[in-house]
N, C-alpha and C positions, 0 to 999 in steps of 0.2 A: 539324448547322446550318450552312447558309451562312455564309461569312465575309464579310459586307456591312453596309452602313448599313440597311436597308430596315427600316421598320416591322414589328412582329411582330403578328399577327393571331391571337389564341387565341381558340378555340370551346369553350365547356363548362368553363371552368376550375375549376368546382367551389368547394373551399375554398382553392385557390391555392396548392397545392405547386409544380405546374410555374410558375405565374407567378413567383413570388418568384426563383426561378432565372433566368427569361427575363428579367425586369427587371435581372439584372447584366450583360447584353448588349446590350439595345437598346429603344428607346422601345416601348410595347406599348399595345395597345387590346384588351380582351377582351368577347367576347359571351358572356352567360349568360342562359338561360331561365327558370332557377329563382329566383321572387323573394325567397325567404328565403336563398338563397345570394348573391344581389345586396347585402344589405345587410350580409352577414359581408363581402364582398369590399371593399367601399365604407368599411367601417371598418378593414380590414387594409392597404389600399393607395389611393396618390395616383395613381390612372390614370383614362384613359378607359374607361368601361364602359357598354357597352350592354345594356339589360335588356329582354329579348325573343328571338324567334325570329331567328336570323340569316339566315334564308332571306327574312324578310320584308324586311331590309335589301339583299337581293340582287336585287330586282327590276328595276333598271336594267341588269342584266349585270355591274357594276362594285361592288364592296363597298366601296372605297376610291377616292379620288382620288389618292393617293400610290401609288407602289410600294411592296409588301408582301411578306413569308414568311408564309405559315400553318403555326402550329406548334401541334399541339393532341393530346390524347387524346380523340378523337372518339367520340360514342356510336354505338354498332355499327348502330342502326337508321336513322341518317342520313347515315353514314360515305360511301356511294356516290355519292349526291346532292350532298354538299358538296364532296365532290372534283372531280365534273364540272363544279360551278358555278365553282370555282376553276381548273380547268383551261381554262376557256372565258372569264376573266376578265384580261383584258390588262394588269390592273395587279398581279396576282398572279404573282410570281417564281419562288417555291420553294414545295414543299409538304412537311413533314416532320410525318409524324401516325403514331397508333398505333390501328391499326383490327382487326377481326377477319382472323385469318391467311389464312382461305380468300379473304376478298375481296381482301388484299394478292396473293396469289398469281394472282389473276384479272386484277389490273391488270399483273402483270408477267411474264403467260402469254407464250412464244414459239410462233410458228406450228410445227403439227404436234401439239404438247399439246392433250389432251383440254379442257382447261378454257381454252385459246383462245379470244377470242370479242371483240365489239365494246368491251369495255374494255379490253383488251390494245391494240386497234388505234387506239382514241383518244388513250389515253394517249402511247403511242409517235409518234403524230402530230405531239407539241407538247412531249414531254417525256423525258427520259432517266430510267429507273425503275430504282430498286435497293431490294430489301429487306434493311435493315441488319443487323436482327436480331429473334428471336424472344421474346416473354415468356409463360412459364406461367400457367396459372390460380392456383396458389399466390401469385404476387404480387399479387393483387388481393384486397380484402376488401369485400362478400362476392365468392366467387372465382365466375368466369363456367364455363360447360360447353364453353369452345371457349379453342385457342390465339390469342395475338394475336401482332401484327407491326408493327415500324415501318418503314414505307417512306417513301422519298424520291423527289420527283419534281422535277427540276432542268428547268425549261421553256428551251426554244429557241425556242418561237413562242410570240406572246401568247395565241392562240387556236386552236380547231379548228373545220372545217366543220360547221355544224350540219346543213346539208342531207346530208352525208356521212356522220353519225353515225344519222340517220332510216333513210338507205340499208343500213348496217351492221344497224340493228335486223330489218328485213326479211331481210337476209340469213343472220343467225343466229336466225332465229325459232324454228327446229325444227333444233337442230344436229345430230340423226341424220340427217337428209334431205340431200340433195345440194343442192347451191347453186342449181343451175338449178330445182330444185323449189321452194325457198324463195321465189327471186327472182320465179317464175311467179305468185306472189299478186299483184305489184304489175306486172309486165311481160309482154308476150306473148312466148310460147314461142319464135316465130320470130324475134321483135327479138333474144330472148337467144342464140338458136342461130347468130346471124349474130355478135354479139360474140363468142361463145366461140370459134368458129371464127377469126376475125379475131385474136385474142387468143392461139389454140392453148392453149385450157384443155380439160381433158377434160369431157364430157357430166357423168360419174358423180362429179365430186371433191365433197368435203364442205367446208363453210364453214371449219374447223378448219386444212384443209390448204391454204388460201391466205394468201399473204402480203399484207403492207398494201400494198404498192407494187402489187401485181396488183389488187388490191380496188379501188384509187383509179382504175385503168387502167379496169377495168370500169364502175365509176362514171362517169367521164368520158364513156365511149363510150355509155352509155346517157342521161347526160343530154344529149348533143350531139344524139342522134337523135330526142329528144324536141322538142328547140327545132327540128327540121327537119322537123316532123309526121310522125314515126315513118317517116321515111324511112332506108333503109339503105344502106351501101356494098358494094361487092364486094372492094374493094381487100384484098390480103393483107400480111399482116407477114411479115417473115421468122421461122423458129422461133428462141428463145432457145437 
């Protein structure tokens, strides 16, 4: 857990086992969707408790008006959505959460790995990620069918570029296809080939083989060409 004075946001506190420990560190606000659990939590703790779906409170893009750290055992079915919301929330500075191991590995993946995709690129564009440790199914009652992991996101930028994130979704739409093929769903092949030639990118390269930095260069080139009525340039850049 980051050693700072930030407010702690806990999502899905349940019966408050983690809440009790966190209150020994910093002030805390909890979001709980289950009404019955909300009643129990109100009796156990003198905290700010928001009863309802946390995603409804995130409509403006900022969950809180003050700086905060998100620390929680996240429900697996909404974990990815919540993490992306937090990564794009300028007031969220750190994220320390327990999630399904498979999802944690996707956020922490490196270029060249088969599971490397848009989640890893988005995360690494705004935060340093680290899987702290794994937790076996036997640690839970009832035991899930999957392994779990605790992952830390230490943000160095307030938010990511949403337009870039949409571009990545197209780029990884069919991971086994080439990047050129995937991007052809949105851009003309001629336009793409011009950009690939300029950036010295092989035409048969697959999405998981492209670094975050190179993805952003491709995105920037395509964005620039779109602004200029799809006109292209013949300027060549030296090979890396």
